[in-house]
Backbone bond lengths (Angstrom), bond angles and torsions (degrees), N, CA, C in turn:
res aa  C-N    CA-C-N  psi(-1)  N-CA   C-N-CA  omega(-1)  CA-C   N-CA-C  phi
1 Y - - - 1.472 - - 1.510 111.74 -
2 G 1.240 115.60 128.82 1.518 120.71 178.70 1.523 108.87 -125.76
3 D 1.254 113.83 169.23 1.461 122.65 177.12 1.531 112.45 -63.53
4 F 1.247 120.87 162.62 1.351 118.61 175.99 1.605 106.36 -141.63
5 K 1.318 115.22 151.10 1.428 124.47 -174.73 1.536 102.08 -121.21
6 L 1.318 112.22 143.56 1.594 118.00 177.61 1.527 108.96 -99.28
7 D 1.288 113.25 118.51 1.369 126.48 173.64 1.509 107.27 -99.25
8 K 1.462 115.43 102.54 1.476 120.87 -176.12 1.507 112.85 -55.41
9 T 1.349 119.63 -27.03 1.467 118.78 -176.52 1.590 110.02 -82.68
10 I 1.327 116.54 -19.18 1.455 113.70 -176.16 1.499 111.38 -115.06
11 A 1.319 120.61 -47.36 1.466 122.27 -172.39 1.491 110.27 -119.35
12 W 1.254 121.56 41.92 1.455 124.59 -174.95 1.600 111.46 -62.17
13 N 1.356 113.71 -40.91 1.443 116.14 -179.49 1.503 118.07 -112.21
14 N 1.297 115.95 2.26 1.474 122.04 178.91 1.519 106.69 -137.90
15 I 1.406 110.49 137.82 1.407 119.34 179.56 1.531 105.54 -135.89
16 Q 1.357 113.84 129.93 1.442 121.59 -177.81 1.585 109.67 -125.11
17 C 1.270 113.42 149.55 1.535 118.49 -179.83 1.405 109.02 -151.57
18 V 1.436 124.62 153.34 1.367 123.41 171.48 1.611 108.83 -117.28
19 S 1.324 109.48 163.77 1.522 112.84 173.30 1.527 100.09 -110.19
20 Y 1.363 111.22 132.13 1.513 122.34 -175.80 1.603 111.27 -120.38
21 D 1.272 112.56 123.56 1.478 117.69 -179.66 1.556 106.04 -95.49
22 E 1.351 118.57 99.40 1.458 127.23 -179.80 1.590 108.63 -55.20
23 E 1.273 124.43 -36.87 1.370 123.67 -172.51 1.525 109.69 -69.50
24 I 1.308 123.41 -33.41 1.451 121.68 175.69 1.434 113.41 -107.80
25 G 1.310 119.62 2.49 1.509 127.76 177.25 1.535 115.33 57.22
26 K 1.429 111.84 44.00 1.406 117.78 -179.40 1.525 112.68 -138.32
27 V 1.369 116.78 151.18 1.407 124.11 173.21 1.539 104.45 -75.01
28 I 1.351 115.54 127.40 1.440 120.56 -179.30 1.514 115.01 -114.35
29 G 1.356 116.59 -3.53 1.375 116.17 174.33 1.555 113.22 -167.33
30 Y 1.305 117.26 171.98 1.433 122.01 -173.99 1.532 106.68 -138.24
31 M 1.342 115.84 143.19 1.475 123.25 -179.08 1.543 106.30 -141.53
32 A 1.363 112.48 131.57 1.535 116.06 174.50 1.482 110.84 -148.95
33 V 1.270 114.64 157.93 1.482 119.99 -177.41 1.507 106.17 -145.14
34 C 1.341 114.79 153.48 1.470 123.02 162.59 1.497 108.67 -107.44
35 I 1.308 116.68 143.06 1.435 119.25 176.01 1.489 109.67 -121.11
36 D 1.301 118.57 126.00 1.491 126.45 170.03 1.563 104.88 -84.55
37 R 1.286 115.39 92.98 1.485 120.68 -176.49 1.483 115.06 -58.37
38 D 1.454 117.01 -37.20 1.339 118.35 178.92 1.550 117.59 -62.11
39 A 1.257 113.37 -44.72 1.558 121.62 176.57 1.517 114.93 -84.79
40 G 1.353 116.08 -18.79 1.405 121.86 -174.72 1.600 115.33 72.13
41 N 1.392 110.09 32.74 1.480 112.31 -175.05 1.571 104.25 -110.11
42 L 1.357 110.52 139.43 1.457 118.98 170.09 1.411 108.77 -97.56
43 T 1.388 119.28 122.18 1.397 125.49 -174.68 1.531 107.31 -129.50
44 S 1.425 112.82 175.30 1.376 122.41 177.85 1.496 113.74 45.12
45 L 1.367 115.68 54.59 1.381 124.57 173.37 1.431 110.51 -65.97
46 R 1.261 121.00 122.01 1.464 119.70 -179.80 1.529 107.96 -123.08
47 I 1.328 113.59 124.37 1.536 119.71 -174.07 1.467 105.68 -133.52
48 I 1.402 112.33 127.50 1.531 115.99 178.65 1.554 105.63 -140.75
49 N 1.351 114.08 121.82 1.385 119.67 172.94 1.534 111.24 -99.00
50 F 1.268 120.19 116.17 1.530 123.50 179.63 1.497 113.70 -81.86
51 S 1.215 121.35 -10.33 1.421 124.40 -166.07 1.592 110.91 -127.10
52 N 1.380 115.12 173.94 1.411 118.84 175.34 1.522 113.74 -91.86
53 N 1.365 113.71 3.29 1.390 117.91 178.95 1.545 114.21 -80.50
54 K 1.286 116.62 73.99 1.422 123.39 -172.38 1.538 115.42 -67.62
55 E 1.381 115.34 -32.10 1.430 119.89 177.70 1.547 114.68 -65.13
56 L 1.375 113.03 -50.39 1.417 118.70 178.87 1.575 111.36 -63.54
57 F 1.296 119.47 -45.21 1.466 123.84 -179.07 1.517 108.27 -61.25
58 A 1.419 119.17 -46.78 1.366 123.50 -176.61 1.598 108.87 -64.02
59 A 1.335 117.34 -40.19 1.453 117.68 177.50 1.605 113.14 -65.91
60 D 1.301 117.50 -38.99 1.458 119.21 171.47 1.394 114.21 -67.75
61 L 1.315 124.09 -35.36 1.387 122.63 178.20 1.563 111.07 -67.26
62 K 1.275 115.16 -37.79 1.450 122.49 178.57 1.422 112.07 -64.96
63 K 1.360 120.99 -39.89 1.405 124.25 172.27 1.561 116.33 -64.45
64 F 1.289 107.24 -42.62 1.573 114.51 178.57 1.638 108.02 -62.21
65 L 1.262 120.79 -45.66 1.408 124.62 179.61 1.600 114.30 -65.92
66 L 1.315 110.55 -40.76 1.483 115.08 -179.42 1.497 112.58 -74.10
67 R 1.312 117.69 -32.32 1.448 117.04 170.64 1.480 114.19 -67.38
68 L 1.335 118.37 -35.22 1.418 117.86 176.10 1.531 114.00 -66.22
69 I 1.405 115.10 -40.17 1.371 119.01 176.75 1.503 115.09 -64.63
70 Q 1.309 113.22 -35.24 1.444 119.46 -175.61 1.517 111.21 -77.52
71 R 1.400 116.66 -37.33 1.409 121.38 -173.58 1.509 113.55 -94.28
72 E 1.235 118.83 -20.76 1.500 121.53 -173.05 1.556 110.93 -102.07
73 D 1.196 116.67 150.40 1.480 120.12 172.80 1.485 109.40 -85.55
74 L 1.261 115.66 64.88 1.506 121.14 -170.38 1.536 109.82 -91.45
75 N 1.317 118.42 140.39 1.434 126.01 175.69 1.518 110.81 -93.88
76 K 1.358 121.79 -46.24 1.327 125.63 -167.95 1.549 110.76 -151.44
77 I 1.317 114.25 152.35 1.395 120.11 172.25 1.494 110.86 -121.60
78 S 1.276 118.25 122.83 1.478 122.68 -177.70 1.587 106.74 -114.82
79 F 1.296 120.66 139.13 1.400 124.18 176.73 1.555 110.27 -158.83
80 S 1.380 111.93 164.04 1.483 113.63 -178.30 1.571 108.01 -135.37
81 V 1.335 110.66 174.86 1.527 116.56 179.18 1.607 101.64 -149.32
82 I 1.320 113.10 147.51 1.443 117.34 164.42 1.486 113.27 -70.64
83 V 1.374 113.43 126.28 1.463 119.94 -176.89 1.556 105.38 -56.46
84 G 1.324 118.15 135.36 1.387 122.35 179.23 1.550 115.63 94.63
85 N 1.331 116.02 -16.09 1.378 117.56 174.63 1.514 111.96 -63.40
86 P 1.272 118.12 137.22 1.628 121.39 -175.63 1.498 111.17 -52.08
87 I 1.283 122.46 -30.10 1.505 121.80 -175.19 1.509 109.43 -80.25
88 E 1.368 120.26 -7.39 1.443 122.33 -172.26 1.552 106.57 -56.79
89 N 1.375 116.84 -50.44 1.467 119.10 179.86 1.444 115.88 -55.66
90 T 1.303 118.48 -40.44 1.470 122.43 176.82 1.503 110.90 -61.03
91 Y 1.401 119.29 -43.20 1.450 124.42 179.46 1.485 107.57 -63.51
92 D 1.366 122.19 -41.48 1.457 123.93 175.33 1.466 114.18 -55.79
93 K 1.355 115.50 -42.12 1.457 121.91 179.99 1.551 110.63 -70.46
94 I 1.251 117.59 -41.13 1.530 121.18 179.27 1.525 106.91 -65.15
95 I 1.249 120.14 -47.19 1.413 120.11 176.24 1.518 117.12 -53.22
96 K 1.394 111.86 -48.90 1.445 116.92 173.29 1.549 115.53 -59.83
97 K 1.266 113.63 -38.86 1.468 118.23 -178.14 1.471 113.23 -65.30
98 Y 1.333 115.84 -40.04 1.410 116.90 -176.92 1.558 117.47 -110.55
99 G 1.326 113.03 25.54 1.467 120.58 170.38 1.530 117.44 73.67
100 G 1.259 114.86 23.56 1.493 119.59 173.42 1.507 112.98 -80.89
101 R 1.263 117.20 -165.83 1.408 124.79 -179.63 1.512 113.42 -150.42
102 I 1.321 119.95 152.11 1.512 123.64 173.74 1.599 97.42 -88.24
103 V 1.282 111.89 124.10 1.534 120.22 179.70 1.547 107.07 -75.12
104 G 1.351 114.27 -44.66 1.429 118.32 -178.21 1.541 110.16 165.61
105 I 1.403 111.33 179.03 1.486 117.28 -178.27 1.560 101.04 -121.60
106 Y 1.309 112.01 122.40 1.472 120.35 170.49 1.546 113.45 -90.16
107 E 1.220 109.69 112.11 1.569 113.06 -176.11 1.514 112.76 -75.01
108 K 1.328 111.72 139.51 1.528 116.61 174.98 1.541 108.76 52.55
109 D 1.309 116.24 54.04 1.498 117.66 -172.00 1.559 114.90 -109.79
110 I 1.293 116.24 -20.47 1.503 120.54 -173.68 1.492 111.54 -131.01
111 K 1.322 116.10 131.70 1.436 121.07 174.01 1.554 109.50 -106.20
112 L 1.359 111.95 122.04 1.505 115.76 179.06 1.487 113.16 -96.86
113 N 1.311 108.96 -178.50 1.503 113.92 -172.95 1.584 110.85 -65.72
114 D 1.325 119.83 -16.86 1.384 122.17 -179.29 1.592 111.95 -80.02
115 G 1.309 113.19 -1.71 1.468 120.58 -179.42 1.482 115.34 83.81
116 K 1.268 119.99 -6.56 1.473 123.78 175.08 1.565 111.48 -84.44
117 I 1.298 109.59 155.31 1.493 118.50 176.48 1.512 107.11 -105.97
118 Y 1.325 114.70 134.33 1.493 123.88 179.78 1.424 117.42 -120.25
119 D 1.307 115.45 159.41 1.489 122.95 175.26 1.521 105.18 -78.66
120 K 1.264 118.69 150.56 1.446 130.35 -179.70 1.574 108.97 -122.25
121 K 1.326 117.34 124.25 1.456 120.90 170.96 1.570 110.70 -98.31
122 S 1.287 114.83 131.09 1.522 118.43 -178.33 1.477 111.51 -110.86
123 Y 1.327 117.40 141.17 1.461 125.59 -179.88 1.529 109.28 -123.07
124 E 1.370 115.05 159.59 1.429 121.37 169.00 1.559 106.36 -147.35
125 I 1.301 113.55 152.30 1.435 119.73 -177.81 1.569 104.56 -154.35
126 F 1.371 114.22 132.16 1.442 116.48 179.78 1.506 110.86 -88.54
127 T 1.378 114.24 136.08 1.485 116.00 -171.36 1.562 108.05 -67.77
128 E 1.210 123.22 -30.45 1.450 120.82 178.97 1.603 111.74 -60.92
129 E 1.320 116.62 -34.85 1.329 120.51 -179.23 1.620 108.19 -72.46
130 I 1.192 114.89 -36.50 1.552 122.58 175.51 1.553 105.52 -62.22
131 R 1.324 115.48 -52.07 1.568 113.15 -178.84 1.502 109.98 -64.66
132 H 1.237 124.64 -34.14 1.444 126.42 176.80 1.476 112.04 -60.66
133 R 1.277 113.74 -49.51 1.504 119.10 -178.40 1.488 112.08 -68.62
134 L 1.331 114.55 -36.99 1.578 114.58 171.73 1.586 113.66 -62.98
135 R 1.337 112.63 -42.17 1.454 114.98 173.15 1.489 117.87 -57.87
136 M 1.391 114.58 -38.44 1.504 121.60 179.21 1.588 105.60 -68.08
137 R 1.192 116.68 -44.84 1.536 119.31 -176.05 1.564 105.16 -60.90
138 A 1.347 118.02 -48.70 1.460 117.92 -175.89 1.509 109.08 -65.56
139 W 1.292 119.96 -37.29 1.534 121.07 178.79 1.506 110.35 -58.30
140 R 1.447 113.60 -43.96 1.436 117.88 -170.09 1.547 106.89 -69.16
141 K 1.282 121.80 -18.05 1.421 122.13 -174.43 1.657 110.82 -91.15
142 I 1.344 112.00 -1.15 1.545 114.99 175.86 1.485 106.27 -80.30
143 E 1.348 113.69 134.92 1.517 119.32 179.21 1.555 107.33 -96.58
144 I 1.282 112.51 140.72 1.549 117.49 -176.36 1.606 103.42 -108.98
């Protein structure tokens, strides 16, 4: 994972990044977002891990999202998952940890490559709440 710069003429509403494993010399994941700059909302979060290296990919994803939250004047992050996807439980925990909410489940909403139609669970989390909780966690680590 490397740093990214925003070029308003090219990627003003879309940001993409890859996770790269230097030990094997391969891209192991992909991250992308769309930004509604008028509303300050990050939408269409796309996250794909191509490997079994969950730790590296998770660390890169965390860096990617934290940089967006720190650099962008974002109001809210909205994303979704196919109900039953193994990552769904992790998303539920993240949302709880950072004060977000499950917006709802859209039944029979997404058709995947296997030809089946799946339910989609949608989430939202306000970036100010994420920032607040991150500050509180950092404050608790200070020893007196």
